[in-house]
C-alpha positions as CSV (number, residue, x, y, z in Angstrom):
1,M,21.0,152.8,-109.5
2,K,17.8,151.6,-107.9
3,N,19.2,148.1,-107.5
4,L,22.4,149.5,-105.9
5,L,20.3,151.5,-103.4
6,R,18.2,148.4,-102.5
7,L,21.4,146.5,-101.9
8,I,22.8,149.2,-99.6
9,L,19.5,149.3,-97.7
10,L,19.5,145.5,-97.5
11,L,23.1,145.5,-96.1
12,C,22.2,148.1,-93.6
13,F,19.1,146.2,-92.5
14,F,20.8,142.8,-92.3
15,P,23.1,143.4,-89.3
16,T,20.1,144.8,-87.4
17,C,18.1,141.6,-88.0
18,L,21.1,139.5,-87.2
19,F,21.7,141.3,-83.9
20,S,18.1,141.1,-83.0
21,Q,18.1,137.3,-83.6
22,N,21.3,136.7,-81.7
23,N,20.0,138.7,-78.8
24,A,16.8,136.6,-78.7
25,Y,18.8,133.4,-78.9
26,K,21.6,134.5,-76.5
27,I,22.8,131.5,-74.5
28,E,25.0,131.9,-71.4
29,K,26.9,129.6,-69.1
30,T,26.0,129.3,-65.5
31,K,27.0,127.2,-62.4
32,S,25.5,123.8,-61.7
33,F,22.0,123.9,-60.4
34,F,23.1,121.2,-58.0
35,A,26.4,122.7,-56.9
36,E,26.7,120.4,-53.8
37,D,26.0,117.1,-55.6
38,K,29.3,115.2,-55.9
39,I,27.9,112.7,-58.4
40,L,27.0,115.4,-60.9
41,T,30.4,117.1,-60.6
42,Q,31.9,113.9,-62.0
43,E,29.7,114.1,-65.1
44,T,30.3,116.1,-68.3
45,I,27.3,118.4,-68.0
46,E,27.0,122.0,-69.4
47,W,24.7,124.3,-67.4
48,K,23.2,127.2,-69.3
49,Y,20.5,129.8,-69.5
50,L,18.8,130.6,-72.8
51,N,17.6,134.2,-73.1
52,V,14.4,134.5,-75.1
53,P,11.6,137.0,-75.4
54,E,8.8,136.6,-72.8
55,N,6.3,137.4,-75.6
56,W,7.5,136.1,-79.0
57,D,5.2,138.6,-80.6
58,K,7.3,141.4,-79.0
59,P,10.9,140.1,-79.7
60,E,12.5,143.3,-78.5
61,G,10.6,143.3,-75.2
62,K,11.3,141.7,-71.9
63,K,13.6,138.7,-71.8
64,I,13.3,135.6,-69.7
65,K,15.8,132.8,-68.9
66,I,15.3,129.2,-69.7
67,A,17.3,126.8,-67.6
68,I,19.3,124.2,-69.6
69,A,21.3,121.2,-68.6
70,I,23.2,119.4,-71.4
71,L,24.4,115.9,-70.6
72,K,27.2,115.5,-73.1
73,C,27.5,112.4,-75.2
74,T,29.6,109.7,-73.5
75,S,31.1,108.2,-76.7
76,K,33.1,109.8,-79.5
77,N,30.2,109.3,-81.8
78,I,30.7,111.2,-85.1
79,D,27.0,110.7,-85.8
80,A,25.8,112.9,-83.0
81,N,22.1,112.2,-82.2
82,P,20.9,114.8,-79.7
83,V,17.7,114.4,-77.7
84,V,15.7,117.1,-76.1
85,F,13.3,116.2,-73.3
86,V,10.0,118.0,-72.8
87,A,8.5,117.3,-69.4
88,G,4.8,117.1,-68.6
89,G,2.5,118.4,-65.9
90,P,2.2,121.0,-67.2
91,G,4.6,122.6,-64.8
92,A,7.1,119.7,-64.2
93,S,10.8,120.4,-64.2
94,G,12.9,118.5,-66.7
95,I,16.2,119.2,-65.0
96,S,15.1,118.0,-61.6
97,A,15.0,114.4,-62.9
98,I,18.6,114.7,-64.2
99,W,19.8,111.6,-62.3
100,M,17.5,109.3,-64.3
101,W,19.3,110.4,-67.5
102,L,22.9,109.9,-66.3
103,Q,23.2,106.3,-67.4
104,H,20.5,106.4,-70.1
105,P,21.7,104.5,-73.2
106,L,20.8,107.5,-75.3
107,R,23.9,109.3,-74.0
108,K,26.1,107.0,-76.1
109,R,24.4,108.3,-79.2
110,G,24.4,112.0,-78.5
111,D,23.8,114.8,-76.1
112,I,20.7,114.8,-73.9
113,V,19.3,118.3,-73.5
114,L,17.1,118.9,-70.4
115,M,15.2,122.1,-70.0
116,D,12.9,123.7,-67.5
117,I,10.2,125.1,-69.7
118,R,9.3,128.8,-69.1
119,G,7.9,129.3,-65.6
120,T,9.2,126.0,-64.1
121,G,12.1,124.8,-62.1
122,Y,15.3,126.7,-62.4
123,S,14.0,129.0,-65.2
124,L,13.5,132.7,-64.5
125,P,11.3,134.2,-63.4
126,K,10.1,131.6,-60.9
127,F,6.3,131.0,-60.7
128,C,4.8,130.5,-57.2
129,P,7.1,127.6,-56.2
130,D,5.3,127.0,-52.9
131,L,1.8,126.7,-54.3
132,G,1.9,122.9,-54.4
133,K,2.7,122.9,-50.6
134,K,-0.3,125.1,-50.0
135,F,-2.5,122.7,-51.9
136,L,-1.2,119.8,-49.8
137,E,-2.0,121.7,-46.6
138,I,-5.5,122.2,-47.9
139,L,-5.9,118.5,-48.7
140,A,-4.6,117.7,-45.2
141,K,-7.6,119.4,-43.6
142,N,-10.7,117.6,-42.4
143,Q,-13.1,119.3,-44.7
144,N,-15.4,118.5,-47.7
145,A,-14.6,118.8,-51.4
146,S,-16.3,122.2,-51.7
147,Q,-14.2,123.7,-49.0
148,D,-11.1,122.3,-50.6
149,E,-12.1,123.7,-53.9
150,Q,-12.8,127.2,-52.5
151,Q,-9.5,127.4,-50.7
152,K,-7.6,126.1,-53.7
153,I,-9.2,129.0,-55.8
154,V,-8.0,131.5,-53.2
155,A,-4.5,130.1,-53.2
156,A,-4.3,130.0,-57.0
157,M,-5.6,133.5,-57.4
158,S,-3.1,134.8,-54.8
159,C,-0.4,133.2,-57.1
160,Q,-1.9,135.0,-60.1
161,Q,-1.9,138.3,-58.4
162,D,1.7,137.8,-57.4
163,L,2.7,137.1,-61.0
164,L,0.8,140.1,-62.3
165,S,2.4,142.4,-59.7
166,R,5.7,141.3,-61.1
167,D,4.6,142.3,-64.6
168,I,4.6,138.8,-65.9
169,D,2.7,138.3,-69.1
170,L,0.6,135.3,-68.3
171,Q,-0.7,134.9,-71.9
172,A,2.9,134.3,-73.1
173,Y,3.2,131.0,-71.1
174,N,1.8,128.3,-73.4
175,S,2.8,125.5,-75.7
176,K,3.1,127.8,-78.7
177,S,5.7,129.9,-76.9
178,I,7.5,126.8,-75.6
179,G,7.7,125.5,-79.2
180,K,9.4,128.8,-80.2
181,D,11.8,128.4,-77.2
182,L,12.7,124.9,-78.4
183,N,13.4,126.2,-81.9
184,A,15.6,129.0,-80.4
185,L,17.4,126.5,-78.3
186,K,18.1,124.2,-81.2
187,T,19.5,127.1,-83.2
188,A,21.6,128.4,-80.3
189,L,23.1,124.9,-79.7
190,K,23.8,124.6,-83.5
191,Y,22.0,121.4,-84.0
192,N,20.6,120.8,-87.4
193,N,17.7,118.9,-85.9
194,W,17.1,116.6,-82.9
195,N,15.0,113.9,-81.4
196,V,12.1,115.4,-79.4
197,Y,11.1,113.3,-76.4
198,G,7.8,114.4,-74.7
199,V,6.1,112.7,-71.8
200,S,2.5,113.2,-70.5
201,Y,1.4,116.8,-71.1
202,G,4.8,117.3,-72.7
203,T,3.5,115.2,-75.6
204,Y,1.0,117.9,-76.4
205,T,3.7,120.6,-76.3
206,A,5.9,118.4,-78.5
207,Q,3.1,118.1,-81.0
208,V,2.6,121.9,-81.1
209,Y,6.4,122.3,-81.6
210,A,6.5,119.6,-84.4
211,N,3.5,121.2,-86.1
212,D,5.1,124.7,-86.1
213,F,8.8,123.6,-86.8
214,P,8.7,120.3,-88.6
215,A,12.3,120.8,-90.0
216,D,13.6,120.7,-86.4
217,I,12.3,117.2,-85.8
218,K,14.6,114.2,-86.5
219,S,12.2,111.9,-84.7
220,L,9.4,112.3,-82.2
221,I,9.0,110.2,-79.1
222,L,5.6,110.5,-77.3
223,D,5.1,108.7,-74.1
224,S,1.6,108.7,-72.4
225,S,0.2,110.9,-75.0
226,V,-2.4,113.7,-75.0
227,S,-4.1,112.7,-78.3
228,D,-6.9,115.3,-78.2
229,I,-6.7,118.3,-75.8
230,R,-10.5,118.6,-76.1
231,E,-10.9,115.3,-74.2
232,Y,-8.2,115.8,-71.6
233,Y,-10.6,116.6,-68.7
234,N,-13.9,115.4,-70.1
235,H,-13.2,111.7,-69.6
236,N,-11.1,112.1,-66.5
237,T,-13.4,109.9,-64.3
238,S,-13.9,107.1,-66.9
239,N,-10.1,107.0,-67.6
240,Y,-9.5,106.5,-63.9
241,M,-12.2,103.9,-63.4
242,N,-11.3,101.9,-66.5
243,S,-7.7,101.6,-65.2
244,L,-8.9,100.7,-61.7
245,E,-11.3,98.1,-63.0
246,K,-8.4,96.5,-64.8
247,V,-6.7,96.1,-61.4
248,F,-9.8,94.5,-60.0
249,D,-10.0,92.1,-62.9
250,A,-6.3,91.2,-62.8
251,C,-6.5,90.5,-59.1
252,K,-9.6,88.4,-59.5
253,N,-7.9,86.3,-62.1
254,D,-4.7,85.9,-60.1
255,P,-5.2,83.0,-57.6
256,N,-2.8,84.4,-55.0
257,C,-4.2,87.9,-55.2
258,N,-7.8,86.7,-55.1
259,K,-7.0,84.5,-52.1
260,N,-5.4,87.3,-50.1
261,Y,-7.6,90.1,-51.3
262,P,-11.0,88.6,-52.1
263,N,-13.7,91.0,-53.4
264,L,-11.2,93.8,-53.9
265,E,-13.7,95.9,-55.8
266,E,-16.2,95.7,-53.0
267,T,-13.4,96.6,-50.5
268,Y,-12.7,99.7,-52.5
269,Y,-16.3,100.9,-52.5
270,E,-16.7,99.9,-48.8
271,T,-13.7,102.1,-48.0
272,L,-15.3,105.0,-49.8
273,E,-18.3,104.6,-47.6
274,K,-16.2,104.4,-44.4
275,L,-14.2,107.5,-45.2
276,S,-17.2,109.5,-46.2
277,K,-18.5,109.0,-42.7
278,N,-15.3,108.7,-40.7
279,P,-12.1,110.3,-42.2
280,I,-8.8,109.1,-40.9
281,T,-6.3,111.5,-39.3
282,V,-2.6,110.5,-39.2
283,N,0.5,112.0,-37.8
284,V,3.1,113.2,-40.3
285,S,6.4,115.1,-40.3
286,Q,6.0,118.8,-39.8
287,K,8.5,119.2,-42.6
288,I,5.7,118.0,-44.9
289,I,2.6,119.4,-43.1
290,P,3.3,122.2,-40.6
291,T,0.4,121.1,-38.4
292,G,1.9,117.5,-38.2
293,K,-1.6,116.1,-39.1
294,F,-3.1,114.8,-42.4
295,T,-6.8,113.8,-42.6
296,Y,-7.7,111.3,-45.3
297,N,-11.3,111.9,-46.5
298,V,-13.0,110.1,-49.4
299,E,-11.5,112.5,-52.0
300,D,-8.0,112.0,-50.7
301,F,-8.5,108.2,-50.9
302,K,-9.7,108.4,-54.5
303,I,-6.8,110.6,-55.7
304,S,-4.3,108.4,-53.7
305,I,-5.4,105.3,-55.6
306,Q,-5.4,107.3,-58.9
307,Q,-1.8,108.4,-58.3
308,A,-0.8,104.9,-57.4
309,L,-2.0,103.8,-60.9
310,Y,0.8,105.9,-62.4
311,N,3.6,103.6,-61.2
312,E,4.0,100.0,-62.2
313,K,5.5,99.1,-58.8
314,L,2.7,100.8,-57.0
315,I,0.1,98.9,-59.1
316,E,1.6,95.7,-57.7
317,V,0.8,96.8,-54.1
318,L,-2.5,98.5,-54.9
319,P,-4.7,95.6,-53.5
320,L,-2.7,95.8,-50.3
321,L,-3.0,99.6,-50.2
322,I,-6.8,99.5,-50.7
323,T,-7.0,96.9,-47.9
324,E,-4.9,98.9,-45.5
325,F,-7.0,102.0,-46.2
326,N,-10.0,99.8,-45.4
327,K,-8.5,98.7,-42.1
328,G,-7.5,102.3,-41.3
329,N,-3.9,101.4,-40.7
330,K,-2.6,104.8,-39.6
331,N,1.1,104.1,-39.8
332,T,0.9,102.9,-43.4
333,L,-1.3,105.9,-44.3
334,S,1.1,108.2,-42.6
335,S,4.0,106.9,-44.8
336,L,1.8,107.4,-47.8
337,V,1.6,111.2,-47.3
338,A,5.2,111.7,-48.4
339,A,4.5,109.9,-51.6
340,F,1.2,111.7,-52.0
341,S,3.0,115.1,-51.7
342,G,5.2,114.1,-54.6
343,A,2.2,114.5,-56.9
344,L,2.2,118.2,-56.0
345,V,5.7,119.2,-56.9
346,L,4.6,120.9,-60.1
347,D,5.1,124.7,-60.6
348,Y,1.4,125.4,-60.3
349,G,1.6,129.0,-61.5
350,Q,2.8,127.7,-64.9
351,Y,0.3,124.8,-64.6
352,Y,-2.6,127.2,-64.6
353,C,-1.1,129.5,-67.3
354,V,-1.0,126.5,-69.6
355,S,-4.1,124.6,-68.5
356,C,-6.3,127.6,-68.4
357,N,-5.0,128.7,-71.8
358,E,-5.2,125.3,-73.6
359,A,-7.0,122.5,-71.8
360,I,-9.8,123.9,-69.7
361,P,-11.3,126.2,-72.3
362,N,-11.6,123.3,-74.7
363,N,-13.2,121.0,-72.2
364,S,-16.4,121.6,-70.1
365,I,-17.4,121.0,-66.5
366,S,-20.8,119.7,-67.7
367,A,-19.0,117.0,-69.7
368,F,-16.8,116.2,-66.7
369,D,-19.9,115.8,-64.5
370,K,-21.8,113.8,-67.1
371,D,-18.8,111.4,-67.3
372,A,-18.6,111.1,-63.5
373,A,-22.3,110.5,-63.2
374,N,-21.8,107.1,-65.0
375,Y,-20.1,105.9,-61.8
376,K,-22.7,106.4,-59.0
377,K,-20.8,104.3,-56.4
378,L,-17.8,106.6,-56.8
379,K,-19.7,109.5,-55.4
380,G,-18.7,112.0,-58.0
381,G,-15.5,112.5,-60.1
382,L,-12.1,113.4,-58.7
383,S,-12.5,116.8,-57.2
384,F,-8.7,117.1,-57.4
385,Y,-9.2,117.6,-61.2
386,K,-12.7,119.1,-61.2
387,S,-11.3,122.1,-59.1
388,D,-9.2,123.1,-62.2
389,F,-12.4,124.2,-63.9
390,L,-13.3,126.5,-61.0
391,V,-9.8,127.9,-60.7
392,C,-9.6,128.6,-64.4
393,D,-13.0,130.3,-64.4
394,K,-11.4,132.9,-62.1
395,W,-8.0,132.8,-63.8
396,N,-9.5,133.6,-67.2
397,L,-11.9,136.2,-65.9
398,G,-12.2,139.1,-68.4
399,K,-10.1,137.3,-71.1
400,D,-11.2,136.1,-74.5
401,K,-11.5,132.4,-75.0
402,P,-8.1,131.2,-76.5
403,T,-8.2,129.5,-79.9
404,L,-7.3,125.9,-80.3
405,N,-3.8,125.2,-81.4
406,D,-3.6,124.2,-85.0
407,L,-2.0,120.7,-85.4
408,S,-3.0,120.1,-89.0
409,N,0.6,119.9,-90.2
410,L,1.3,116.8,-88.1
411,S,-0.3,114.6,-90.8
412,T,2.4,115.7,-93.3
413,L,5.3,115.2,-90.8
414,T,7.8,112.8,-92.4
415,A,9.9,112.3,-89.3
416,P,9.3,108.9,-87.6
417,V,7.2,108.9,-84.4
418,L,7.4,106.4,-81.5
419,V,4.3,106.3,-79.2
420,F,4.2,104.6,-75.8
421,S,1.0,103.6,-74.0
422,G,0.6,102.0,-70.5
423,A,-2.4,99.7,-70.1
424,F,-3.1,100.9,-66.5
425,D,-2.5,104.6,-67.2
426,P,-5.3,106.5,-65.4
427,I,-4.8,110.0,-67.0
428,T,-3.7,109.4,-70.6
429,P,-5.3,106.0,-71.3
430,A,-4.0,103.4,-73.7
431,S,-6.6,104.4,-76.2
432,N,-4.8,107.7,-76.6
433,G,-1.8,105.8,-78.1
434,K,-4.0,104.2,-80.8
435,N,-5.6,107.5,-81.6
436,I,-2.4,109.6,-81.8
437,V,-0.3,107.2,-83.9
438,K,-3.0,107.6,-86.6
439,K,-2.0,111.3,-86.9
440,F,1.4,110.5,-88.4
441,K,2.6,109.0,-91.7
442,N,5.4,107.1,-90.0
443,G,4.3,106.1,-86.5
444,F,5.0,103.1,-84.3
445,L,2.9,102.2,-81.3
446,V,4.4,100.4,-78.2
447,N,1.9,99.0,-75.7
448,A,3.1,98.3,-72.2
449,P,0.7,95.7,-70.8
450,I,1.4,96.1,-67.1
451,S,2.6,99.7,-67.0
452,G,0.9,102.9,-65.8
453,H,2.1,106.3,-66.8
454,A,5.4,106.9,-68.6
455,P,6.3,103.3,-69.5
456,S,9.4,104.5,-71.4
457,F,10.9,105.3,-68.0
458,S,11.7,101.7,-67.4
459,D,14.7,99.5,-68.3
460,I,12.7,98.0,-71.1
461,G,11.5,101.4,-72.2
462,F,15.0,102.8,-72.2
463,N,16.2,100.0,-74.6
464,I,13.3,100.5,-76.9
465,V,13.8,104.3,-77.1
466,D,17.6,103.7,-77.6
467,G,16.9,101.3,-80.5
468,F,14.4,103.7,-82.1
469,V,16.9,106.6,-82.0
470,K,19.6,104.3,-83.4
471,N,17.4,103.2,-86.3
472,S,14.1,105.1,-86.4
473,A,13.1,103.5,-89.7
474,Q,12.9,100.0,-88.1
475,K,9.9,98.8,-86.2
476,P,10.7,98.8,-82.5
477,D,11.4,95.4,-80.8
478,T,8.7,95.1,-78.2
479,K,9.2,91.5,-77.2
480,E,10.2,92.3,-73.6
481,F,7.1,94.2,-73.0
482,E,5.0,91.4,-74.5
483,L,6.7,88.9,-72.2
484,H,6.0,90.9,-69.1
485,N,2.2,90.9,-69.6
486,K,1.0,89.9,-66.1
487,V,1.0,92.1,-63.0
488,H,2.8,90.4,-60.1
489,F,0.7,91.5,-57.2
490,V,2.3,91.7,-53.8
491,T,0.4,89.3,-51.6
492,D,2.9,87.8,-49.1
493,V,3.7,90.7,-46.8
494,K,4.2,90.7,-43.0
495,V,2.5,94.1,-42.2
496,S,4.6,95.9,-39.6
497,D,4.4,99.5,-38.4
498,G,8.1,99.2,-37.4
499,V,9.2,99.0,-41.0
500,S,7.5,102.2,-42.1
501,N,8.5,104.0,-38.9
502,F,12.2,102.9,-39.4
503,A,12.0,104.0,-43.1
504,N,10.7,107.4,-42.0
505,S,13.6,107.7,-39.4
506,V,16.2,107.0,-42.1
507,K,14.5,109.4,-44.5
508,E,14.8,112.3,-42.0
509,V,18.5,111.6,-41.7
510,N,19.1,112.8,-38.1
511,P,22.6,111.8,-37.1
512,L,22.1,112.6,-33.4
513,F,19.2,110.2,-33.3
514,F,21.2,107.3,-34.9
515,V,24.6,107.9,-33.2
516,P,23.6,106.1,-29.9
517,F,22.2,103.2,-31.9
518,L,25.4,102.8,-34.0
519,I,27.6,103.0,-30.9
520,A,25.5,100.3,-29.2
521,I,26.0,98.1,-32.3
522,I,29.8,98.6,-32.2
523,I,29.8,97.7,-28.5
524,L,27.8,94.5,-29.1
525,L,30.2,93.5,-31.9
526,L,33.3,94.0,-29.7
527,S,31.7,92.2,-26.8
528,I,31.0,89.1,-29.0
529,L,34.6,89.0,-30.1
530,N,35.9,89.5,-26.6
531,F,33.6,87.0,-24.9
532,C,34.4,84.3,-27.5
533,Y,38.1,84.8,-26.9
534,T,37.9,84.9,-23.1
535,L,35.5,82.0,-22.8
536,I,38.0,79.8,-24.7
537,R,41.2,81.1,-23.1
538,N,39.9,81.5,-19.5
539,R,38.2,78.2,-18.8
540,K,38.9,78.4,-15.1
541,D,36.7,81.5,-14.7
542,I,34.1,81.3,-11.9
543,I,30.7,79.9,-13.0
544,H,28.9,83.2,-12.4
545,N,31.2,85.1,-14.7
546,K,30.9,82.4,-17.4
547,L,27.2,82.3,-17.2
548,M,27.0,86.1,-17.4
549,K,29.2,86.2,-20.4
550,I,27.3,83.5,-22.1
551,L,24.0,85.3,-21.6
552,L,25.5,88.6,-23.0
553,L,27.1,86.7,-25.9
554,I,23.8,85.2,-26.9
555,S,21.9,88.5,-26.4
556,S,24.5,90.4,-28.4
557,A,24.5,87.8,-31.2
558,L,20.7,87.9,-31.4
559,G,20.6,91.7,-31.5
560,L,23.2,91.8,-34.2
561,L,21.5,89.0,-36.1
562,A,18.2,90.9,-36.0
563,I,19.8,94.2,-37.1
564,I,21.8,92.7,-39.9
565,G,18.9,90.6,-41.0
566,L,16.6,93.6,-41.1
567,A,19.1,95.6,-43.1
568,L,19.4,92.8,-45.7
569,A,15.6,92.3,-45.8
570,F,15.1,96.0,-46.4
571,D,17.7,96.0,-49.1
572,S,16.3,92.9,-50.8
573,T,12.7,94.3,-50.6
574,A,13.7,97.7,-51.9
575,R,15.4,96.1,-54.9
576,D,12.3,94.1,-55.7
577,N,9.6,96.8,-54.9
578,F,10.5,99.7,-52.7
579,F,6.9,100.5,-52.0
580,I,6.4,97.3,-50.0
581,L,8.4,98.9,-47.2
582,A,5.5,101.3,-46.6
583,F,3.6,98.3,-45.3
584,G,6.1,95.8,-43.9
585,I,8.4,93.2,-45.4
586,P,7.8,89.9,-47.2
587,N,6.7,87.0,-45.0
588,K,9.9,85.1,-45.7
589,F,11.6,87.6,-43.4
590,A,9.0,87.3,-40.7
591,Y,11.4,85.2,-38.6
592,L,13.4,88.4,-37.9
593,F,10.5,89.6,-35.6
594,V,10.7,86.3,-33.7
595,I,14.5,86.8,-33.3
596,Q,13.8,90.3,-31.9
597,W,11.4,88.9,-29.2
598,I,14.0,86.2,-28.3
599,F,16.6,89.0,-28.1
600,L,14.4,90.9,-25.8
601,L,13.8,87.9,-23.6
602,F,17.6,87.1,-23.3
603,T,18.3,90.8,-22.6
604,I,15.7,90.8,-19.7
605,I,17.2,87.6,-18.3
606,S,20.7,89.1,-18.6
607,V,19.7,92.2,-16.7
608,F,18.1,90.2,-13.9
609,Y,21.0,87.9,-13.6
610,F,23.4,90.8,-13.5
611,L,21.5,92.5,-10.7
612,L,21.2,89.2,-8.8
613,K,24.9,88.4,-9.0
614,I,26.3,91.9,-9.1
615,K,28.5,91.4,-6.0
616,V,30.3,88.3,-7.2
617,I,30.7,89.2,-10.9
618,S,33.9,90.8,-12.1
619,N,34.3,93.6,-14.6
620,R,31.0,95.0,-13.6
621,S,31.4,98.4,-15.3
622,I,32.2,96.8,-18.6
623,L,29.3,94.3,-18.3
624,A,27.0,97.1,-17.3
625,T,28.0,99.1,-20.5
626,I,27.1,96.1,-22.6
627,L,23.8,95.6,-20.9
628,F,23.0,99.3,-21.4
629,S,23.7,98.8,-25.1
630,L,21.4,95.8,-25.3
631,V,18.6,97.7,-23.5
632,L,19.2,100.7,-25.8
633,I,18.8,98.6,-28.9
634,G,15.6,97.1,-27.4
635,I,14.3,100.7,-26.8
636,Y,15.0,101.5,-30.5
637,F,13.1,98.4,-31.6
638,Q,10.2,99.3,-29.4
639,Y,10.3,103.0,-30.5
640,W,10.0,102.0,-34.2
641,G,7.3,99.5,-33.3
642,F,9.0,96.2,-34.3
643,L,8.0,94.6,-31.0
644,F,4.3,95.5,-31.0
């Protein structure tokens, strides 16, 4: 009788548990987060929200929505091999980088699941999405590091007050909760297990997840790893300087680089001295900075160089960048602001929830300062990172110090682990890879000798990841990385303000600005065809008409040659290294600037000849229209700065 009663009670209790679990894991379809993007509409992508408890300790409490994009497998692979991507930051959106994944070879093996972790991107509720813009506006001001830090604290605390006023439980936004979200998502999507792919701070979140839910892990891919959260900030300065010194050494040992940028290290420190005394103010688009001004001080210079070390292609132009900073080239530095602003696209409300809960409490500002003191010529560490200690002191006011996440189960994880490290990585150094791979029974380390941050986000990296997911028991083939073991520094550049100005005009995409230019090009093209025809057919034309047509024909041909040549040069340069265009174009295309000057000379001659012979020349209105088009193109060249 007792057993029967227990069975009845169990059956009554079971549906309640089941309902509660399904409610926690409820997944719903939604519209595309990029409804106007035509490329994405042609892809098989499922857009969803996962409803989970805000606080996993209170499963019946308030729910939040986790944004999901599932790029469906492109092959009819029975052996489905899903991958879930965990973005870094903390605070980066995984879904915003969806275009990178469309042609990733992993899609042939299984679904690729992108998520915006709680508090980021398209997930709800949204956390202070404009805080990064406020930080950029603070950095843009001509003020010292202390003033930057104080204003950053005020902006961050304003964000916190906004979150609290919306009844958001800030303590619930951390790697532990994200791990539970991932487990709930795997269950809701009915995967037995999956390949977990973390990058940067996402590697720490992935480790917490793997520690708490080892059965979910088919394989673990960790790129640019956080090997010990207790050292994430403490060695920030030495991590930066070790990477930068590798650039100095590599340039010194490269004959071309050393010839073009001799004493690069001295140039770097000389620039620090210059900017500490005389900051450089540049004009920028008001879409980026409302004031239209950005002032580079010594701290902005340091963080700009640090951010450049993240990207392999930027590393190639780093000697040139340091040199242009040293020269105070305002046009180049103006173009750099847009790239600089890209470092501040994180959701900083979530950034501080996580950082102030996990990283900062396990590091110390005294250790940060001690590390920075080893580099006296640097004039202190990077205040961009040091300010996090000051913000978190306020953010955590009145709260108990959080406990360190337990990662002890990682040593027993049987799933294979692939670890990537970039030799020039300034934030998660190559030594992290060596340290983290030791944590696992079945780990493989891939060193990328000329990469910065996130080396798996390259063609070579794509192939290595794909091979690992295909056969995770086999040691990855790293031959391609080993063959590409020397940085190809950009040394042969014709620096031109016109190139960066033109690039900025294209970036702003103002049709009204470009329509007259395009009409002028069409007129020149038609005039060339017409004059070639009439000069051949009408050989008895008077000498003045012939000479006028010949002058216009030459001018039009030169103008079109310059325009087409520049377009091809820009395309070729962008394919090789897009960042070169912030400075100019390779010297092999320098002849295009000579052609522009010859074009300008023939245009001036044509105008004077037309005015001189206007009474005897026929078809004056047509010729005047062509001349106006030539002058207009010359004005555009001058406006962009190609001619000066």
